[in-house]
N, C-alpha and C positions, 0 to 999 in steps of 0.2 A: 690392487686398484689400477689395471689397465687403463690408461688415459691418452689422452693428444693433448699437443699443444697449440692454445690458441693465442689470439694476440688482440687487445683494443691498445684506444691511445694513451690508457695507463702503462701498461708493457704485456709480459706474458703472464700465461697463467694455465694449468693442467686441470681438464675439464674430464669427469671418471667419460672414460669412450663409449659407454651406452649411452649414457646423455642425449638425448636427440635439440636441447638447448646449448648457448654459448656460454664462451665465459662474461658476457656483461650481464647475463639471469644468473651467473654463480656470484657474481659478483653482488647484486642486485640481492640475495637470498641470504648473503651475509651481513648484509649493512641493515635490512630493515627484517628484523628479528623481532617483532611489533604485536600484531594480535595475532598469529597463530594459523590465520587462516589467509592460504593461498589463493589467486584469482581463480584457479582451478574449482574454487569452492564455487562460483559463477558460470556455470556452462555457457549459459548465454552470454556473455562477455567473450567468451572464447570463438562464440559461433560468430558474432558481432564483427572482431577482428579477422577472421578467416572470411567472411563475406568483403570487408571492405579491402581486405591484401588481393584479392581475387577482382572485385571490379577494379585494382589500381592497376593489378596487372596486365587486365584486357585492355580496359584504357591505354596505356603504355605502348601497348602493342598495337593498337589501332592507330594510334598517332607515330609509328615508326620509332619509336625508341625504346622497346626490348623486341627481341628476336624472338622467333615462335618457339625454341626451344626450352629456353627459362622459361616465356609465359606458360607454356603447357606444363611445366613442373611444378609452376608456383600455384598455379590453378588446381593441379590433380592435391598437392599437400593441405589449400587451402580444404580440398572437399573430403579428405582424408580427415581433418579435423571437426568438418561440418557431420562426419559419422559417429561422432563421439571419439574418434580415437586420440590416443596421445595426449590427452588434457591432464594426465599427471604431470607433463611436464612443465605444464606450468604455476612455476614453484612462487614467483614474487609475490611478499605480503598485499594482500588489497592497501593496506596503508603507507606509499611511500615516500620519501622525497624526490622531487624532479618531477612535478608536473604529471607523472604520467610513461616518465620515459623509460622506467622499469618493463613498464607492461607493455608498451611496447614494442621494446628491442627483445623482450622474450616470446613475445610473436614473432616478430622479424625471424629470431635465430631457429626459432624449431622451423617454422616455413619455409625456410635455405635448408637445412639438416633435409627437412622430408623432402622435400625438393633434389636435393644429391640423392638421396636414397633413391626416387624415381627415374632419376638419371644413369646410376648405375657408379654414382661417384660414393668415396667415402665423405661419412659427414666431418664437418671442419674445413674443407676443401674449398675456402670461397672464393679461389680464382674463378671456377666455375659457376658458380652460383651465391652473391655474397648477399647477406640483410640489409647493409644499408644499401648498398648499390643499386641493386637488383630489387629485392623485394620492399621497401622502404622507396622505390623510386617517385619523384615527383610528389612526397608526404614530409609531414613533418610530425612528431607525437603532437605540437600542438592542433593539428587540425583531423590526425587518427584517433585518438583517444579520447576530443569529447565525440566525436560520433558514435564510435561505438557504445560510450556511452550511454547516450542516447537510443540505440538502436535497443540496447538493453533493455532503456528503461520500456521502452513502447515494447516489448515483449512481455514485461513484468506489467507492466500494466493493466494490460488484456488480459493476463491471467487474475488481475485484480480483482477487476472489474466482471469475469465470472465468477468469482466467490461472494463477490459482493450481489448479485444477482442471486444468487444461491441461496445466501443469509436472506434478503428479500423476499424472496419464496417463501420461506420457510415461514416467516412472522406474518404473510398472508396468508396462507394455510392454515397457521393459527388465530389467527382475524376472522377466517370463515368460524370456524369450529366455534371459537367463543361468543358468536354475535346474539346470541340471545341470552347470555349469564350476566344477569344486573347485578353494577357494583359500585362501591363508591369513589367516586374520583376523589384526589386532594392535591391539595397547593400548600406549599409551606411546612410538609409534613402533616397537615390540619384538614378534616374533614371539610370539600366542598361541597359537589353536586353530584347526583348520578351518572353514570355510563355503563356504558356494557364494554365486558372483558377484551372483546372482541374490536371494538373501537381502539382500544389501548392499545393490541397488538397489530394493530391494523394501521397507527398511527407511526408504529414505529419501521413498519417497510415503507410507508412513505417516506421518512427520514432517510433512510438509508437509500431508497432510488433518486430523488432530489442529491446525493452526494455522490451517483452513480454519475451524471449529469456534470458533476464537476469534476471529476477524475477527466472524462473525457474531452471536457477543456482545456485542460492542464495537456492534453496529448499534443492538440494542436501545437502547443508552444515547442514542445519535446520536439517536433517534426522537423525544425529546421539545423542543417545543419552546416559545417564549415569548410568541408570537403575542398582540394584545392586552395587554400588560404596559406598552405603549408608555415611557417615560423609565427608570423604573427598577422598571417592576413592578406598581406599584397600579393601572395603567389607566388613568390621566388622559390625558382628551379622546377616550376610546372609549365607547361607549355598554354598557349594560349585559349586552347579547347578543356583541359583538361577536368576543371571544375565541375562544367559543367556537363562531360561524358561520364563522369567518375560517377558524377552524382544518379543518373541514370541507370547508370549498368546496376548500380549498390541497389536504387528499387526495384530493379526486375530481380536480380539474385535473392533480395532479402524476403521481398515481397510486399513490403510496406513504401507507404507513400511517404517519401520524406520530399524537402523542399532547401535550395541552397537556398542561404541565407542574402539577402539584397546586400550586404555590405559587408566584408571578410573579417576586417580589421576588427568591427562592432564585435561580432557575433565571437570573436578568437577570444575574447576577453571578459563578456558578457554572460554574468551566468544567472541572470533574472529567470530564467526558464526553470531552474533547480528550484530556489526559495520559493517561485510559487508553485510549483508541483510540488514540495516541500510541506507547504501551509495547507493546500487541500488535505493532504493525508492526514498532517493534525487536526483536521477539519472533521475527516471522517473516524479518527481516533477518538476526538475530544465526544463526539454524539456516541459512538458505539459505547464507548466506557458506561455512558451515563444511563445508555439503555441495560447495560448489565448492570447499573446498580441500581436501576429500578426491580430487575430480575431478582436479585439475593432479598432486596427489602418485600415484595412481592410474598417473596416464598419463606419470608424468616417466622420463626418458631422450631419446629412447627405446634406448640402448646400457647406459646407466650409470645408469638410474634402477630405479622399480618397474618400468613398462609391463607394467603387468597389462592393461590398457585402451589404446584408442585413441581420441583424440577429432579428428570432422571436421577436414581441412586447412582453415583459412577464409581465411588470407591468410600470407606472408611473414614469417618472427618477426625479420629482421637485415638492417641495410644493410651488415654485413659481414661475417656467416657464411652462407656460402651453406648454403641447405638447411632452416634452421633454422625450424621452424614453434613457435610458442607455444600456450599455453592461454589466447588472448586471449578467449575470452566468459565464461569463470569469472572470469577477472580484471575483467572490466566489472563483473560481477553484484557481486563484491567489492567493488568501488569505489560500487555503488550502497548496497547494505547500510549501508559507512561514512557516506555521507551521510544515509541514514535514519536512523542511530543517534547522527549528530551535530544530526540537526532535532530527534528527541526531546529534547535538552537544550533548547533553542532553546523548545519547545511549553511544559519542566517551566518552564524562566524566566518566561514570558511569562505563562504561569498563577497564577506566586505573584506576579507584580507585579500584582492583581488589587487596588481599594482600594475600599473600601466597595461603593457598594452595584452596580459596575461593573467591566470588565476593560477598559480602553482597547487592550490589547494583541493583541488579535484579530487585527487584520491579520495580526499573523507568524503567529500559531497559523496561520490559513488558508493565508498562503504556505506555508508550513513543511508541513501535512500535504495538501497539493494534491499540489507537489512529491512528497512521498514514495509518493503513489497511484499519481504518474503514471511513475514512473521505475521504481518498481517492478514495475507493472504489464507497462510495455512489456518490463522486464530479465527476466522470468519468461518471457513468450512468445518473445525471442530464445534465450535459455538452451534452451526447449524444442523450438525449431527449428531452430536454428545448431549446437548440440551435442549434446542429451541422444540427440534421433533418429537422429543419426549415429556415438553410438559403437559401437566391434567391442571384441571381447574376443583378448586373447593366450591362448589355454587353454593351450595347452604350457607358458607360461613361469607361468601361475598353478600349473600343476602339480606345474612342478618347484620351486616352493619349497614346496610343501606335502610333496613327497615328502625333501626336502633339511633341513625344520625341524627346529629340537630340538622346536620347542613341540609336537610329535608325545606327548611322553611324558607330557603331562598326562593323556591319556587310560588312563596306566598306574595312577596314582593308586588307584583301587579294585582291581589284581593285585597288583602286586607294594609298595603303599605310597610311602610321601612318600619315605622316606628313599632306598631304594632307586633311587626316580624319578629325583631330585635326585642323585647319585651317574651314573646314566647320562647324564642332560643333560648332566653336569662332564665328562664322559669325553667324549661325542658333541661337547661345544664345543671341547676342547684337541684332539683328534686328529682330527676331523675327517669319523670313522667317522661313520656312520648310527644313528640310532636301534634301529630295526630289527636291525640287524648287533651293534652292544653287544647286547642282551636276550638276544640267541639265543647268543652264544658265555660270557655269562655264567650259559646254563640257568635264568631266572628264570621263561620261561615257556615252553612248547613253539610248536612253527610255526605250529601251526594256531589255538590258543589268541591267538598276538600278532598273526598275520594277523585273525584277528575284530576282535580290541582294537582294531589301528591302523587299520583301515578306513575314510577319510577319507570316505565317505558315508555310513557310518551317525555318523560324529562330528556331521554337520552336524544330523542328525534325533532323536538319542535321546542321551539321556544316558547314560553308563555305568552298571551295577549295582554299588553294591557288593557283596564279596565276603565282608563282615565276616557273621556269626551271629547 
């Protein structure tokens, strides 16, 4: 294999001549054979790094510290990355020591070599365009890497919000479709009072809608960046106006509204926004998992379970039991939720492990948040398309449960009182007779009043009025 010789502070190393990356990236790829997931697995992260490096080059040029030729070369290299080219050269593992330095240097080296090629020079000819001196000018890993994480999170959060809106609308549509189907509500897995199947599904849409707002709120915290803070937030080696200008240019290039932190020393070490976002993702995961539990219960059976709804049949469910079909889509979303919940613990511990002016555990935070956002987005769209949209109702079964439920007696409390209602409930339970039959036999209410009070349709929309003076 033809190679070129490159040097860093540790010494010289041969780098494959076709590689766009350099020696520091090569060392990192050897040091961190951890997850097997390279950073090019997240193209938005590469795009974020490209935006940052281009914004930095344009800022340094404007301030008179980087000449036009080098600025043009860096900008052209970044544009190629933004077009999706050469991403395979981002080979460093997402989990790495060094607070993200290897990721930053992977970007610096790829951009430098692409820039050299744009200039008509050879890869590795860093006298003409250097990864550290020129591409990384007025920067540090400690402001570049967290800014890239935050910009990437914003893009992924937008995609998650889109998926959540899509899922919410799926539940809302089913809510309308099932609005006239009477069923029995349940608390603690016991009969409660009647409701409509539409109310049940509409409540799921409302739950998701509330969480969409929580994700949007978390975005506001993620918008704050520390560009220009360099190593620890003091701005060493960055011109006085650099932080403000580079932030403005980054906003223009990326299309995202970003805000420069008021205190860059605080912002360089504070990972609270990640903890907040992770907590919101956990909240979303917990609630969606609960909904999936409900879907599995409501569709259980088909002969020996609740069997109020039918989930679409997506695959045979057993290698031994003929005809068995399992609720595999809700099951996979449950498992996504468990993964997100576990990821929240990773973020929590990594954020807690920060020391003094920097948190070196940000790679673990980033990997966990990226993974959660990706699998949640995919899982929610899968749930909507391959489960919710195809659900049908077993209306007769729903009605049967209502008509035979002892829970109907709750509606009689305002008419015959709690004690008599309890007596009726107990007799219905032991005798197997209906509430309706027992109340009539005891003469507690007239047939007309009883039919009015026990109308399931009315019980799902209005509260009974107390007859007490």
